[in-house]
N, C-alpha and C positions, 0 to 999 in steps of 0.2 A: 624935425628929425627929431627930436626929443618925443613926439605925439606918438612916432612909428616902435621908436621903441618900449614906450607903453601898454602897443594893442598883446593882446591874446597868445603862447605859442603860436596856437591853431590859424590864426590871422597869419601871422611875419609866415607860416611856412606857404597856404594858400597864396599868398601875395606873391613872393618868393616862385610858384612853383606855375604861375599864372606868367609869371613871367619870365620864367624860364622854356615853357612852352612856344607862348609865338618867337623867341630867340628859336626854340630849335626848329619851329615849321619855315628859318630862313634856311634852312640846311634843303641838301637833293634830298627828297624824298623817294623819287624814281628815279630809274634813268628808261629813256627811251630810245628805242631807236627806232631809224625812217629807212626802211631800202629801195633809194633810186636809183632810175632807168640813168640817167647821163651822168653820174659818178659809177656805176655797175660796183659799188662797194655800199657800206650801211652809215648811216651818220645816227653817234649817238650822242646826247644830248642829257640835262641834269632838268628834273622837275622839283620846284620847292614846295612844300605843303600847301600854298596860298593857289596855287598850278591846281589844273585836273579838278578832281570834281568839285562842286560846290560848296558840302558838306566842308573840302578847311576851308573854306571865309565863316562860314557858320561857326566851325568850330574856336575859330578865328575871336569871330564876335562872343562864344561867351567863355571866352579868356580875358576878353575888353570887359566886358559886365561884369564877368567876375572881379577885378584888378580894380572897378569903380564904385562897384559894392562894397569891397572890402578897403577901400583908401578912405571914403564919403570924413570916417570918424578923425581921418586924421587930419584931413581937406580942412575939414570944418568942424573943430573940438566942440560944438559944446552941440549939436549933431549924438545924443548917446543911441545907439545902433548894439547893446548885446545882450543878452537872451539865444531862448529856444529859437524864437521865430525866425529874431537872424540870419542863425545859424542854419535853421531851415529853410531857405531861400538860398543861401549860398551851396549847401546839399543840391539844391534842387538845381541851379546852374552847374554845379562840381559833373551832376551824370549828365546834364548836354552835352557837356565838354565832350566826359570819356562819350558817349553814343554817335555822337557828330565823330571825332577821334576815329572811331571801330568803323563808321560805314564809309569817311574817307577811305580808307586800307582793303577795307573788301571792296570797292567800287573800284578803286585804282589800286589792283591784284598785280599788274605783273613788272616784276624790278625794283622791289620796293628796297628799301636801302636800311642801311643801320639807322638814319636819323629820323623815318616814320617812327622806326621800332621802339626809340630813346622816348618819340611824342608822345606813343600812347603812353608807355611807360611811367611819364609825367602828370599826361591826363588820370590815366588810375591813380597818381599817388595824392592832386589835387580831392579828386570825388571822395578817396575814402578816408584823406582829413578833414573832408567838409561830413561826412557820415558818423568820421567821429569824434567828432564837435556837436554832430544834431543829438549823437547817441549821449558824450557825457552832460548834455545841456537839458535833457530830459529829464534823466537820471536825479537833475539837484535842482528840477524845478519846482518841486515840493516843498522844497526847504528856503523857497524864496519868500515864505513868508516870514513876517515879524515874532519874535518867541514872546510865548505871555512873560511881564511882568513878573519881577523873583519873587514876591507879594504873596502873589498867587500861586495855586494850582495848576499844573498844566492842564490835566484833565477833573472835572467831580467827582466827589465818589460820591455812588449811589445810595440816596437812602435804608439807613437797617431797619428789615422788615418784623 
């Protein structure tokens, strides 16, 4: 558990967001009503985020992929996964999560509940945090090189003519 707390804040937020997304998909995302002739009335029920459109399953797979990718350094400490390539992979997975959730909302467009919108908000949150990590990593990418030794000038002066 100690290794989890040593992760960067963005990674912790993404992990918690992916777990929250998977939990929100267990809630009733849509209300489905069926009219039957033998009863003469409508029967209504709920469907979770995993039911209905296949994009719910795809979104769940993206969330699981994000969890696995972000938890690898916690479970396998010798695996160093820092830097902008790792942030880019997480951002791609986050964009995939948000897109699959959006397509699911569009395809299952009838009688959506608040759970569906909460799940979409969580997917957007995961995507935005992942994209902010890319932006942050890209900004410090050039600063990863070691500075010159203290005795040498950082840039040589041109010879005087």
